[in-house]
Each structure stands twice: as C-alpha cells, then as structure tokens.
N, C-alpha and C positions, 0 to 999 in steps of 0.2 A: 222788249225783253232784255236787251243788252243794258238798257238804262236801269232796269230793276236789279239786274245782277250787280252792276257797279254800285248802286245804292246800298244793297245788302252788304257788299264787301266793305264799303266805307263805314257802315254801321258796325260791322264786326270789328274792324280795325279800331274805330273809336271806342268801342266797348273794351277791347283789350287794353288800349292806352289808359282808359279811365281806371280799369282794374289795377293796372301796374302802378299808376300814380297813387291810387288809394292805398295799395300795399306799401309803397315807399313812404307815404305820409304816416301810415299806421306804424311802420317800423321806426321812422324818425321820431315820432311822438310817443314811443313806448316809454312808460314810466321809468323803468330801470335805466334805459339809455339816457333819458333826460337827467336823472340823478347823476349818472356817471359823467356826463358832460359837465355838469355843474361842479362836480368834485375835481375834475381835471383842471378846470379854470382856477379853483381855489388852491389846488396843490401846485399849479404851474407845471404840471407834467402828468404822466400816465398814472393810473391807479394799479398798484401791484397787489392790492387786496381790497375787495369790495363786498359790502353787505348792504342790501337794500330791503327796506320794509315795504313790501307791495301793498298798494292801497293807501299808504300814508304819505307817499312822496318824500320819504326820508332815507338817508343812507350814510354810511361811513366808509372812508377810503384811506388807504395807506400808500405812501410813496417811500420806499426804503432807500432810494438814491439820495433824497434830500432829508431823510429822517424826519418826516412830517406825517401827521394824520389830520384829516379834515372831516367835518360833519356837515351835512346839508339837509335842508328841509324845503318845503314848497317846490318840489320837483327840481331841486338844484338851484333855485333862484336866490337862496340865502344860505349862508354857511359860516363856519368858523374854522380857523386853522390853529393847530397845536403842534408843538414839537413832540417827538416820540418820548423824550424824557419827561414830558408832562403827563403821559398816560400812566395812571396809577394802577389800573386793573379793569376787570370786567366781571359782571355778575349775570347769571341766568335766573330769570324770575318766572315761576309757573304758579298761576293762581294766587298771586300776592305773596308767595314765599320764595326766598332765595335758595335755590336748590343746587347751585354750583357757583364757584368763584375762582378767579385767578388774580392774585394781587402781587405787586412787586415786592420781592423779598420774602414771600410766603409760598408754601406748597399749594399746588392747585387742588381745589376741592371739586372732584369730578361729579357729574350728574348721575345719580343712582336710580333714576326712573326712566322708563322708556316711553311712557304715554300717560294718558289719563287726564290731560289738561281739560278744563271745563270753561274757564273764563278768559285766560290770557297766557301767552307765551311771549316773553320779551327779553332783550339783551340790554344791559345797562353798562355803558362805558364811563369810567370814572377818571377825571382829570384833576390835576393839581392847579386849579384855577378858581379863585374865590368868586369870580363873576359868573362863570358857567362851569360848575363842578361836575356835571354829568350830562349824558345824552342817552335817551332811551329809545330803542327801536322795538315797536310792537310787531313781532313776526307773525302772530296769529291772534285773531279775535273772533268771537262767535259771529260777528257780522260778515266775516269773510266767506262764510259757507255759500257755495254756489257760484263764487266768482271764478272767472276763467283761469286766472293765474293764482288761485288760492294755494297756499302752502299748508298742508294738513298739520294738525297739532303735533302728531308724532314726528313728522319730518322737521318741524320747527324746533322741537326739543333736541333732535339729533344735530341740527345746525348750530344750536347754542353750544352743545358739547364740543363740536369741531372748532368753534371760534374760541372757546376757552383754551383748547390745546394750542391754537395758533398764538394766542396772547402769551401763554406760558413760554412757548418756544421763542417768542420775540424778546421776552425779558431775559432769556438765557443767552442771547446773542452777545458776542464779545463787544465791549465798549458801552454796554447799557449801564447806566448808573444804578447802583444798589441803594436801597434805603438804609441810611446809617442806623446802627443800633443805638437805642436811647441811652444817653449817659446818665448814670445814677451816682449822685454824690453821697457818700456815706455820712451819716450824722457824726458830729464830733464825739469822741469817746469821753464819757464822763469820768472824772477823777474819783477813785475810790476813797471814801472817807476814812480818815485815820482812826484807830481805836480810841475810845474815850480816855483811857488812862494815859496814852501817849500825848493826846491833846492837852490834858490837864497838866502834865509835866512840862510841856512846852510853854504853856501859859505862865506857869509859876516861874520858870527860868527867865522868861521875858520880863516879868514884873520885877524880879530881883536884879536884873541886869548883871548876872554873873554867869560864868560857864556852867554847863550842867554837871560838872564834877569839880571837886576841890582836892587837888593832890595833897595839900598840907593836912587837910582833915583826915584823909585816908591814911596818912603816915603817922598820925598821932598815936593810934592804938593798933598794934599788930593783931592779926587773927589769932584766935585761941591756940592754934596749933604751934605757933612760933613764940608764944609769950615766955616760955621757959628759956629760950635762947636769949631773949632780951635781958632776962634777970641774970644769967650767967655771964654775959658779955656786955659791959656798959658801952654806952654810945661814945662817939668821938668827942662830944662836948664834955661829958663827964670826965674822960681821961685828961683832957686839956686842963680842966679845973683842978684835978688832983696834982 
C-alpha cells in the first residue's frame, strides 16, 4: 500500500512538472514573444512600441532611445532596421481601401469607420528606402476566425486608428525632420513686345544711322504761333549782314 501511494505521488509530481514545463514552453514559443525577441535583437535594445500581426509571424517595433524602428517576419528570424527619420508614414487599409493615413508633414486622416470589414484589415508602414519602401501587417483576415488569439475586425480597425495617432505624435516630437516644401522656380517673365509704330521708327533710325531727332531741322521753321515774331525781329545772322 505504501508503495502504491509513493507511486501515485511520483506520478502526480511528474504530471505537475510536465504541465509546468509545457506551460513554460508554450509561453516561450508564443508568436508575439518570438517576434518581440527578434525585434530586440535587431534594435539592439528594448521595444518601446510594438505591433504584432498574429498568425503571420510579423511585427514592427520602435526604440526611441536609439531613434530606430525595426520590422521582422518569420517569427523574428528575419528583419530590417531603419532610422526614425526614414519613416515617412503609415496607412490603414480596410478591404483594399486606404481609410486612414498619417504622413510626415501632413495632417492625419483619421479612420471614420468603426467596423464592417469583410476581407482584410492591415497597417502599411512607409519608409524612405528604395529597396524596401513599405511593410504591411495584416491584423485581420477571414482565415483568422476561430483562432484562439484572433483579433476581431472591429478591434483591428480600432488598433489601426490608435497606431495612426501614435505615428502622428511621433512626427510632432522635437527634433524630427520635416519634409521640406517643394521649391518652385517661376518661369522667366516674357518681355512685352513694343508697339509696331515704335518698332518701325527704331528700324528707320537704325538704317539712317542718325539720331531720332534733328535739332537744326526743328529750328529751320518756327511753329505757326511764333512766325510773326520772326518776321518782326530778324535773326542774328541778318543783323550782322546789315
């Protein structure tokens, strides 16, 4: 009887140990924790902001101490590292339509729907990188229905809206670069054409190679108003001759 009691006790302890170990393994291998660990390795520090796409093994994390943002996929096994100044913005996508946006140097476009997604709810992060310009996280898909850690579509839309607010507040932090305003060079002002009569007069004077007026010609004959004065008073040349 004592041996049976000891055997049952040993089996109970073994069962407890197995349960505890299984729980630790499940906790350690949780998808979100695996992505978080991968992001920590990429960032070289803790994640101060984290968004994980459950069921896809993808996530994005921020480290504000080093001003860096990292993206990871394959449960954190692969990833990319960006500077915060390379983050151009984020977009919320519902059923193939952009319903919200936060871009650097622009006012945030808030999401004006609360639910009704049918095919997809996703977040798209945009980076100033020609090789990898964006990173998309599918927060909800129809295949997620019935999964233990499923994020309902309404909650996924609300999560997108919260992240748009976070991105906008991040752009408003002191020291964040602003997108310079595009420089516009005005076209050269076209010279107004001269009146045809003036152009013709200029051409005639150029051809004659004389100034546009002849003071001697103007002095030969006085205006009609002063002709009687000339008749009454002879000129200086006539007086000398006399």
